[in-house]
Every structure is written in C-alpha cells, then in structure tokens.
Backbone as numpy.savetxt, mean C-alpha at the origin, in Angstrom:
# Nx Ny Nz CAx CAy CAz Cx Cy Cz
13.81 -33.20 2.67 14.38 -32.20 3.54 14.17 -30.80 2.98
14.37 -30.64 1.65 14.20 -29.33 1.02 12.77 -28.84 1.16
11.80 -29.76 0.98 10.39 -29.37 1.14 10.13 -28.89 2.55
10.70 -29.56 3.51 10.52 -29.18 4.91 11.08 -27.79 5.16
12.24 -27.49 4.61 12.85 -26.16 4.78 11.97 -25.10 4.14
11.47 -25.38 2.94 10.57 -24.42 2.27 9.34 -24.16 3.12
8.76 -25.24 3.64 7.56 -25.10 4.48 7.86 -24.25 5.71
9.02 -24.47 6.31 9.39 -23.69 7.49 9.58 -22.21 7.15
10.19 -21.93 6.00 10.38 -20.54 5.58 9.04 -19.87 5.38
8.12 -20.55 4.69 6.78 -19.99 4.46 6.07 -19.77 5.79
6.17 -20.74 6.68 5.54 -20.62 7.99 6.11 -19.45 8.78
7.43 -19.32 8.79 8.07 -18.22 9.52 7.67 -16.87 8.93
7.62 -16.78 7.60 7.21 -15.53 6.98 5.79 -15.18 7.38
4.90 -16.17 7.35 3.50 -15.93 7.73 3.40 -15.46 9.18
4.17 -16.09 10.05 4.16 -15.69 11.47 4.67 -14.26 11.62
5.73 -13.92 10.89 6.28 -12.56 10.95 5.25 -11.54 10.52
4.51 -11.84 9.45 3.48 -10.90 9.00 2.41 -10.72 10.07
1.96 -11.82 10.64 0.91 -11.74 11.65 1.42 -11.07 12.93
2.69 -11.22 13.21 3.26 -10.63 14.43 3.63 -9.17 14.24
3.44 -8.65 13.04 3.73 -7.25 12.80 5.22 -6.95 12.68
5.99 -7.88 12.16 7.42 -7.64 11.97 7.60 -6.41 11.08
8.57 -5.59 11.42 8.80 -4.34 10.70 9.09 -4.61 9.23
8.47 -3.84 8.35 8.71 -4.00 6.92 10.02 -3.33 6.50
10.46 -3.68 5.29 11.54 -2.92 4.67 11.00 -1.52 4.46
11.79 -0.50 4.76 11.31 0.88 4.66 12.11 1.63 3.60
11.38 2.32 2.72 11.99 3.13 1.68 11.51 4.56 1.89
12.44 5.48 2.16 12.09 6.87 2.46 12.27 7.78 1.25
11.47 8.84 1.21 11.57 9.84 0.16 10.97 11.16 0.63
10.90 12.12 -0.27 10.34 13.43 0.02 9.29 13.75 -1.04
8.18 14.35 -0.61 7.08 14.72 -1.49 6.70 16.15 -1.15
6.49 16.97 -2.16 6.09 18.35 -1.87 4.59 18.40 -1.59
4.19 19.35 -0.75 2.77 19.55 -0.44 2.00 19.84 -1.72
2.62 20.57 -2.65 1.97 20.91 -3.92 1.66 19.65 -4.73
2.60 18.69 -4.77 2.37 17.43 -5.49 1.21 16.66 -4.88
1.19 16.60 -3.56 0.12 15.90 -2.86 -1.21 16.60 -3.08
-1.21 17.93 -3.07 -2.43 18.70 -3.24 -3.07 18.46 -4.60
-2.26 18.30 -5.64 -2.79 18.01 -6.99 -3.63 16.74 -6.97
-3.14 15.71 -6.30 -3.86 14.44 -6.20 -5.12 14.61 -5.37
-5.02 15.30 -4.24 -6.17 15.48 -3.35 -7.29 16.28 -4.01
-6.92 17.28 -4.81 -7.93 18.12 -5.46 -8.76 17.33 -6.47
-8.20 16.30 -7.04 -8.95 15.46 -7.99 -10.00 14.61 -7.29
-9.79 14.36 -6.00 -10.75 13.63 -5.20 -10.54 12.13 -5.22
-11.14 11.45 -4.23 -10.97 10.00 -4.12 -11.58 9.23 -5.30
-12.63 9.79 -5.90 -13.26 9.11 -7.03 -12.28 8.96 -8.19
-11.47 9.99 -8.43 -10.49 9.92 -9.51 -9.44 8.85 -9.23
-9.03 8.73 -7.97 -8.05 7.71 -7.60 -8.63 6.31 -7.84
-9.86 6.11 -7.36 -10.50 4.80 -7.51 -10.71 4.46 -8.99
-11.12 5.45 -9.78 -11.36 5.21 -11.21 -10.08 4.93 -11.99
-8.93 5.32 -11.45 -7.67 5.17 -12.20 -6.99 3.82 -11.99
-7.55 2.97 -11.13 -6.92 1.67 -10.86 -7.94 0.54 -10.87
-7.44 -0.66 -11.13 -8.25 -1.86 -10.98 -7.56 -2.72 -9.93
-8.32 -3.13 -8.93 -7.76 -3.93 -7.84 -8.64 -5.15 -7.59
-8.06 -6.13 -6.91 -8.85 -7.27 -6.46 -8.46 -7.58 -5.02
-9.44 -7.97 -4.20 -9.14 -8.26 -2.80 -8.26 -9.50 -2.67
-7.37 -9.47 -1.69 -6.49 -10.60 -1.40 -6.80 -11.05 0.03
-7.07 -12.35 0.16 -7.36 -12.92 1.48 -6.40 -14.06 1.75
-6.12 -14.26 3.01 -5.30 -15.39 3.44 -6.04 -16.07 4.58
-6.31 -17.35 4.42 -7.08 -18.11 5.41 -8.42 -17.42 5.70
-9.04 -16.88 4.65 -10.34 -16.23 4.79 -10.29 -14.83 5.36
-9.11 -14.34 5.66 -8.95 -13.01 6.28 -8.41 -12.01 5.26
-9.02 -10.83 5.20 -8.60 -9.80 4.26 -7.18 -9.33 4.57
-6.34 -9.26 3.53 -4.97 -8.78 3.66 -4.83 -7.38 3.06
-5.37 -7.21 1.84 -5.26 -5.94 1.14 -5.80 -6.07 -0.26
-5.49 -5.09 -1.11 -5.94 -5.10 -2.49 -4.75 -5.22 -3.42
-4.82 -6.19 -4.33 -3.77 -6.37 -5.33 -4.02 -5.40 -6.48
-2.99 -4.66 -6.85 -3.09 -3.70 -7.94 -2.95 -4.45 -9.27
-4.04 -4.53 -10.01 -4.10 -5.27 -11.26 -3.70 -4.40 -12.44
-4.25 -3.20 -12.50 -3.91 -2.28 -13.59 -4.13 -0.85 -13.12
-3.51 0.07 -13.84 -3.66 1.50 -13.53 -3.58 2.27 -14.84
-4.36 3.33 -14.93 -4.31 4.15 -16.14 -2.96 4.85 -16.23
-2.60 5.28 -17.42 -1.30 5.92 -17.64 -1.13 7.17 -16.80
-2.24 7.88 -16.53 -2.14 9.13 -15.76 -2.36 8.92 -14.26
-2.46 7.68 -13.82 -2.66 7.40 -12.40 -1.42 7.79 -11.61
-1.65 8.34 -10.42 -0.53 8.70 -9.55 0.28 7.46 -9.18
-0.37 6.30 -9.10 0.35 5.07 -8.78 1.27 4.65 -9.92
0.85 4.87 -11.15 1.69 4.54 -12.30 2.92 5.44 -12.34
2.74 6.69 -12.01 3.84 7.65 -12.06 4.76 7.58 -10.84
4.35 6.90 -9.79 5.10 6.95 -8.53 6.45 6.24 -8.56
6.61 5.25 -9.40 7.85 4.45 -9.49 8.15 3.69 -8.20
7.19 3.62 -7.33 7.38 2.85 -6.09 6.38 1.71 -6.05
5.10 2.04 -5.99 4.06 1.02 -6.00 3.98 0.47 -7.42
3.92 -0.85 -7.54 3.94 -1.51 -8.86 2.72 -2.39 -9.05
2.40 -2.67 -10.31 1.35 -3.64 -10.60 1.74 -4.95 -9.94
0.77 -5.61 -9.34 1.03 -6.86 -8.63 1.24 -6.68 -7.14
1.58 -5.45 -6.71 1.71 -5.19 -5.28 0.36 -5.34 -4.60
0.38 -5.77 -3.36 -0.84 -5.84 -2.55 -0.79 -4.66 -1.59
-1.71 -3.71 -1.78 -1.78 -2.52 -0.93 -2.40 -2.91 0.40
-1.66 -2.69 1.48 -2.12 -3.10 2.81 -2.67 -1.91 3.59
-1.87 -0.83 3.70 -2.31 0.35 4.44 -1.82 1.63 3.76
-2.53 2.70 4.03 -2.11 4.05 3.66 -2.16 4.87 4.95
-1.03 5.44 5.33 -0.92 6.20 6.59 -1.47 5.42 7.78
-1.21 4.12 7.78 -1.63 3.28 8.89 -3.08 2.83 8.85
-3.84 3.29 7.86 -5.25 2.93 7.74 -5.40 1.72 6.81
-6.11 0.69 7.29 -6.45 -0.44 6.44 -7.39 0.05 5.34
-7.54 -0.73 4.28 -8.33 -0.28 3.14 -9.49 -1.21 2.81
-9.87 -2.06 3.74 -10.88 -3.09 3.46 -12.26 -2.51 3.18
-12.68 -1.54 3.96 -14.03 -0.98 3.82 -13.96 0.46 3.29
-15.04 0.93 2.67 -15.05 2.30 2.16 -14.74 3.35 3.23
-15.23 3.16 4.47 -14.95 4.15 5.52 -13.46 4.16 5.88
-12.79 3.02 5.78 -11.35 2.97 6.03 -10.59 3.69 4.92
-11.02 3.47 3.67 -10.40 4.17 2.55 -10.54 5.68 2.73
-11.75 6.12 3.11 -11.98 7.56 3.28 -11.16 8.12 4.44
-11.01 7.37 5.51 -10.16 7.82 6.63 -8.72 7.99 6.16
-8.25 7.04 5.34 -6.89 7.15 4.79 -6.78 8.38 3.90
-7.78 8.57 3.05 -7.77 9.71 2.12 -7.75 11.03 2.90
-8.63 11.14 3.88 -8.72 12.38 4.66 -7.46 12.65 5.48
-6.75 11.60 5.85 -5.51 11.78 6.62 -4.43 12.46 5.80
-4.56 12.42 4.48 -3.53 12.98 3.61 -3.55 14.51 3.59
-4.71 15.12 3.84 -4.85 16.57 3.72 -3.91 17.33 4.66
-3.71 16.82 5.86 -2.87 17.53 6.84 -1.62 16.72 7.21
-1.33 15.72 6.42 -0.23 14.81 6.77 1.14 15.46 6.58
2.03 15.19 7.51 3.42 15.60 7.36 4.23 14.44 6.78
3.56 13.29 6.69 4.19 12.11 6.11 3.13 11.28 5.39
3.51 10.68 4.28 2.67 9.74 3.55 3.35 8.39 3.63
2.61 7.37 4.02 3.18 6.02 4.04 2.22 5.07 3.34
2.79 4.20 2.53 2.03 3.17 1.84 2.74 1.85 2.12
2.00 0.91 2.66 2.58 -0.40 2.98 2.04 -1.42 1.99
2.95 -2.20 1.39 2.58 -3.19 0.39 3.26 -4.52 0.66
2.69 -5.55 0.07 3.37 -6.84 -0.03 3.80 -6.97 -1.48
5.07 -7.29 -1.69 5.59 -7.46 -3.05 6.44 -8.72 -3.07
5.96 -9.71 -3.82 6.71 -10.95 -3.92 7.05 -11.56 -2.58
6.13 -11.45 -1.64 6.35 -12.01 -0.31 7.08 -11.09 0.65
7.54 -9.93 0.16 8.26 -8.99 1.03 7.32 -7.88 1.48
7.37 -7.55 2.76 6.58 -6.49 3.35 7.39 -5.19 3.23
6.88 -4.23 2.45 7.61 -2.98 2.18 6.76 -1.79 2.59
7.39 -0.81 3.23 6.70 0.43 3.56 7.42 1.57 2.86
6.67 2.28 2.01 7.19 3.47 1.36 6.75 4.66 2.20
7.70 5.53 2.54 7.38 6.72 3.35 7.95 7.95 2.66
7.12 8.98 2.62 7.57 10.26 2.09 7.31 11.32 3.14
8.28 12.15 3.41 8.06 13.34 4.23 7.41 14.36 3.31
6.33 14.99 3.79 5.63 16.00 2.99 6.19 17.36 3.39
6.77 18.05 2.43 7.42 19.34 2.67 6.68 20.45 1.93
6.68 21.66 2.52 6.01 22.81 1.86 6.65 23.15 0.53
C-alpha cells in the first residue's frame, strides 16, 4: 500500500509539472545597478562561472542542473539559487538552446522584473525580484 501511495504522489507531481501548476514564489527587490554589473560582464562571463548538466525526463529536456559555480559567480552570491537546483527558465525563457539563453539574457537589459524558475528537491520554485532604479 505504501508503495502505491508513493507512486501516486510521484505521478501527481509529474502531472502538476506538465500541467503548469503554479510554483512556490519567493519575491525580492534588486537594484538596476546590481543587475547592470552582471550585464556589463556579458553572457560569456556568466557561462564561464558555472558548470551545468542537462536534465531530461522521458527524453524531454527539463532544464540545467547547477553542478558548481565559481566563488565570484552571481549565482553563488545570490543565496537563492543553489547547487543542485535545476534551472528551468529565466524571465519566462527556456534555456535549452543558445538562442533561448540569449533571449533570456537580452530580456534582462530592460526588465522591470527578474524571475528564475527552478526545481529543487522535487519542488517547483520561482524566484522573482522587482528591479528598482
């Protein structure tokens, strides 16, 4: 019976993810100056500061698992995104292909909000920051 319940929980969670069930949301505030520092370094610096591996479920791309990050990486300093998290979207943009990553990156320049959606220990979490002058 316990195995059956576990299977049902896993199945329901999978269905919720596929159905786009709302994630847990964590809100914060970020200054435009803080965001600008990251943007000025360019996307190459961001990519060079982390090690990721693709995560697939049933052969379908889900996101990138954060394996490691340099000490000066913005992700290390953020206190929100953690090693082991699976990065799903940035500002609503998937990250599977380079053009999607660049669309996400370019969206940050004029964004009034930054959002990062992750899977952490089976939980779907969205971190959102209002970008203020």
